[in-house]
Legacy VTK file of the C-alpha trace (Angstrom):
# vtk DataFile Version 3.0
C-alpha trace
ASCII
DATASET POLYDATA
POINTS 270 float
21.931 -28.854 32.728
21.610 -26.086 30.155
20.189 -27.357 26.895
22.622 -25.668 24.478
26.021 -24.045 24.175
27.798 -21.758 21.743
30.330 -23.544 19.544
33.542 -22.087 18.135
32.011 -21.897 14.637
31.399 -18.266 13.722
29.953 -16.103 10.985
29.525 -12.372 10.449
26.076 -10.832 9.902
25.649 -7.052 9.668
29.058 -6.674 11.282
27.995 -8.863 14.244
29.672 -12.132 15.172
27.221 -15.015 15.424
27.961 -18.439 16.877
26.509 -21.752 15.854
24.716 -23.511 18.704
24.828 -27.147 19.732
22.505 -29.106 22.019
23.947 -30.288 25.333
21.088 -32.725 25.949
18.219 -34.287 23.994
14.850 -32.509 23.925
11.818 -32.352 21.636
13.440 -34.299 18.794
16.802 -32.528 19.061
19.648 -34.926 19.878
22.502 -34.220 22.274
25.393 -32.804 20.264
23.175 -31.784 17.350
24.104 -28.401 15.915
21.540 -25.735 15.238
21.516 -22.262 13.772
23.241 -19.058 14.752
22.863 -16.642 17.656
24.874 -13.710 18.952
24.657 -14.450 22.690
22.931 -16.948 24.951
20.307 -14.314 25.773
18.907 -14.682 22.234
17.621 -18.212 22.917
16.100 -19.406 26.165
17.678 -22.359 27.952
14.157 -23.274 29.098
11.327 -24.803 27.115
11.741 -26.517 23.730
12.563 -23.433 21.689
15.304 -23.938 19.108
17.092 -22.235 16.236
17.526 -24.718 13.382
19.449 -24.977 10.133
21.025 -21.652 9.126
18.497 -19.445 10.888
19.897 -16.431 12.773
18.877 -14.620 15.958
20.850 -11.611 17.143
20.764 -8.124 18.609
18.308 -7.916 21.484
15.923 -10.393 19.869
14.617 -13.271 21.977
13.254 -16.717 21.174
11.649 -18.560 24.076
8.949 -20.987 25.249
8.554 -23.537 22.420
9.133 -21.241 19.459
11.045 -22.613 16.454
13.181 -20.773 13.898
14.008 -22.745 10.725
15.819 -22.573 7.412
17.237 -19.095 6.692
14.782 -17.163 8.850
16.181 -14.171 10.692
15.148 -12.546 13.985
16.875 -9.394 15.181
16.421 -5.963 16.721
14.134 -6.304 19.737
11.790 -8.868 18.169
10.308 -11.585 20.366
9.194 -15.010 19.171
7.477 -17.140 21.794
4.672 -19.552 22.566
4.612 -22.202 19.812
5.320 -19.768 16.981
7.336 -20.772 13.893
9.456 -18.768 11.473
10.812 -20.569 8.427
12.101 -20.163 4.872
13.479 -16.611 4.537
11.038 -14.932 6.906
12.220 -12.012 9.011
11.054 -10.493 12.293
12.764 -7.362 13.536
12.386 -4.051 15.351
9.876 -4.710 18.167
7.769 -7.305 16.372
6.019 -9.947 18.501
5.097 -13.335 17.041
3.503 -15.770 19.446
0.924 -18.449 20.240
0.776 -20.810 17.225
1.440 -18.196 14.559
3.503 -19.178 11.503
5.587 -16.848 9.347
7.194 -18.248 6.216
8.190 -17.494 2.638
9.867 -14.084 2.394
7.433 -12.456 4.813
8.537 -9.577 7.046
7.045 -8.578 10.394
8.545 -5.422 11.866
8.141 -2.195 13.837
5.588 -2.937 16.592
3.484 -5.359 14.548
2.070 -8.544 16.065
1.081 -11.922 14.647
-0.597 -14.319 17.064
-3.042 -17.173 17.713
-3.080 -19.441 14.622
-2.501 -16.716 12.036
-0.368 -17.458 8.965
1.732 -14.896 7.098
3.669 -15.964 4.003
4.835 -15.054 0.522
6.227 -11.537 0.101
3.935 -10.142 2.784
4.882 -7.200 5.005
3.161 -6.610 8.359
4.440 -3.462 10.002
3.809 -0.309 12.051
1.348 -1.358 14.804
-0.708 -3.783 12.732
-1.972 -7.029 14.233
-2.866 -10.270 12.438
-4.475 -12.821 14.741
-6.964 -15.654 15.306
-7.072 -17.794 12.130
-6.373 -15.056 9.606
-4.099 -15.596 6.584
-2.113 -12.909 4.802
-0.433 -14.142 1.610
1.223 -13.313 -1.700
2.317 -9.636 -1.892
-0.226 -8.245 0.557
0.572 -5.609 3.177
-1.007 -4.915 6.565
0.163 -1.797 8.362
-0.748 1.302 10.325
-3.103 0.244 13.119
-4.983 -2.241 10.936
-6.397 -5.469 12.375
-6.973 -8.705 10.445
-8.631 -11.516 12.392
-11.234 -14.273 12.397
-10.784 -16.389 9.265
-10.119 -13.399 7.052
-7.913 -13.785 3.975
-5.783 -10.945 2.578
-4.157 -12.026 -0.690
-2.767 -10.764 -3.974
-1.412 -7.224 -3.782
-4.052 -5.999 -1.367
-3.156 -3.443 1.315
-5.032 -3.031 4.601
-3.913 -0.033 6.611
-4.917 2.945 8.724
-7.483 1.772 11.260
-9.179 -0.687 8.919
-10.592 -3.915 10.332
-11.045 -7.140 8.350
-12.658 -10.014 10.240
-14.973 -13.012 10.048
-14.691 -14.850 6.738
-13.905 -11.717 4.735
-11.707 -11.944 1.642
-9.698 -8.975 0.385
-7.741 -9.556 -2.801
-6.485 -8.044 -6.049
-4.924 -4.601 -5.675
-7.437 -3.305 -3.138
-6.333 -0.500 -0.847
-8.486 -0.696 2.285
-7.920 2.039 4.830
-9.429 4.637 7.153
-12.306 3.453 9.350
-13.298 0.666 6.949
-14.840 -2.435 8.528
-15.561 -5.575 6.494
-16.730 -8.831 8.033
-18.405 -12.148 7.357
-18.972 -13.112 3.725
-17.240 -10.032 2.282
-15.299 -10.437 -0.953
-13.573 -7.218 -1.943
-11.639 -7.736 -5.179
-11.235 -4.099 -6.235
-11.678 -0.661 -4.721
-15.143 -0.337 -6.268
-16.369 -3.269 -4.156
-16.562 -1.297 -0.910
-17.531 2.152 0.288
-16.954 3.761 3.712
-18.500 6.859 5.279
-17.060 8.045 8.614
-17.907 10.539 11.369
-21.658 9.922 11.346
-23.849 11.432 14.031
-22.948 12.459 17.555
-20.966 9.228 18.130
-18.765 9.690 15.052
-19.589 6.225 13.748
-18.550 4.787 10.422
-20.485 2.670 7.921
-18.877 0.358 5.375
-20.806 -1.259 2.545
-19.127 -4.155 0.737
-19.754 -6.785 -1.876
-20.325 -10.251 -0.443
-19.176 -13.607 -1.753
-22.616 -14.307 -3.242
-22.696 -10.924 -5.038
-25.092 -9.256 -2.590
-24.237 -6.281 -0.381
-23.205 -6.395 3.251
-23.084 -3.511 5.718
-20.968 -2.940 8.798
-22.156 -0.059 10.940
-24.308 0.950 13.908
-22.975 -2.093 15.771
-24.074 -4.517 13.063
-22.482 -6.651 10.360
-25.519 -7.553 8.274
-27.396 -7.178 4.997
-28.427 -3.812 3.585
-32.104 -4.550 4.249
-31.549 -5.402 7.917
-29.315 -2.381 8.335
-32.012 -0.067 6.936
-34.591 -1.625 9.268
-32.271 -1.189 12.257
-31.413 2.479 11.737
-35.036 3.314 10.859
-36.250 1.731 14.097
-33.492 3.355 16.170
-33.379 6.869 14.715
-36.657 7.321 12.838
-37.012 10.822 11.414
-34.345 12.393 13.657
-31.415 14.315 12.157
-29.233 11.249 12.678
-31.852 9.103 10.955
-31.840 11.489 7.976
-28.032 11.253 7.879
-28.245 7.480 7.644
-30.855 7.690 4.881
-28.555 9.945 2.849
-25.690 7.501 3.414
-27.835 4.545 2.292
-28.717 6.422 -0.894
-25.032 7.176 -1.478
-24.103 3.535 -0.929
-26.724 2.372 -3.421
-25.382 4.842 -5.972
-21.727 3.966 -5.348
-22.115 0.180 -5.393
-24.848 0.075 -7.983
-27.608 -1.586 -5.977
LINES 1 271
270 0 1 2 3 4 5 6 7 8 9 10 11 12 13 14 15 16 17 18 19 20 21 22 23 24 25 26 27 28 29 30 31 32 33 34 35 36 37 38 39 40 41 42 43 44 45 46 47 48 49 50 51 52 53 54 55 56 57 58 59 60 61 62 63 64 65 66 67 68 69 70 71 72 73 74 75 76 77 78 79 80 81 82 83 84 85 86 87 88 89 90 91 92 93 94 95 96 97 98 99 100 101 102 103 104 105 106 107 108 109 110 111 112 113 114 115 116 117 118 119 120 121 122 123 124 125 126 127 128 129 130 131 132 133 134 135 136 137 138 139 140 141 142 143 144 145 146 147 148 149 150 151 152 153 154 155 156 157 158 159 160 161 162 163 164 165 166 167 168 169 170 171 172 173 174 175 176 177 178 179 180 181 182 183 184 185 186 187 188 189 190 191 192 193 194 195 196 197 198 199 200 201 202 203 204 205 206 207 208 209 210 211 212 213 214 215 216 217 218 219 220 221 222 223 224 225 226 227 228 229 230 231 232 233 234 235 236 237 238 239 240 241 242 243 244 245 246 247 248 249 250 251 252 253 254 255 256 257 258 259 260 261 262 263 264 265 266 267 268 269
């Protein structure tokens, strides 16, 4: 037996007729006959798994909700968005365009995930956050408040992006890094474990170094010291200097790194 049906109750959204759903049989806490939210057609919600559209949530267009995903409250899923795994959308959250939200990810508040953006694993996105373009928030990362993640940016690990911070371009924020305030983090910037970047003066990135076009990012850490990401390392300034000295010595690339270290010291005041 199919688990739900479309009822005769209708509403209009963006000129599209949506139908309230009702359960045909009990499953995962939903009782037989219990009404749910609104969908355009039966293709919007899988008849398999425990996925469900609750309350006054809406799913329409070519959007799909499947596996055990749950859509609550006034959340809205449309376009070609896909919500699957054990993902949740609640409050007034929206997912649209070709957004993918999956695994155990949770989107709530007034957050928006759109274009080709992804949120996965146990990541949380809430508040007035926007995740868009081809950005990806995953693992145990949190993006909150009025923050934005876009471009091809990646936020992962246990990173926290809060306040009005923006992470974009090809920036990477990972580990236990914290990015807050009104920081604009972009380009080839890489910040990892123990970083705490509260303003744009707390980090410094130099790109296109040497024959491999590497980048180096220096950043303030949570204890006030300086961290470095570059040359395959996420470490302290002292260990970074020792590494590049041992690897490159007095070569032209080694001299380039020494100039960059001097510039970092000047820029971050160490």
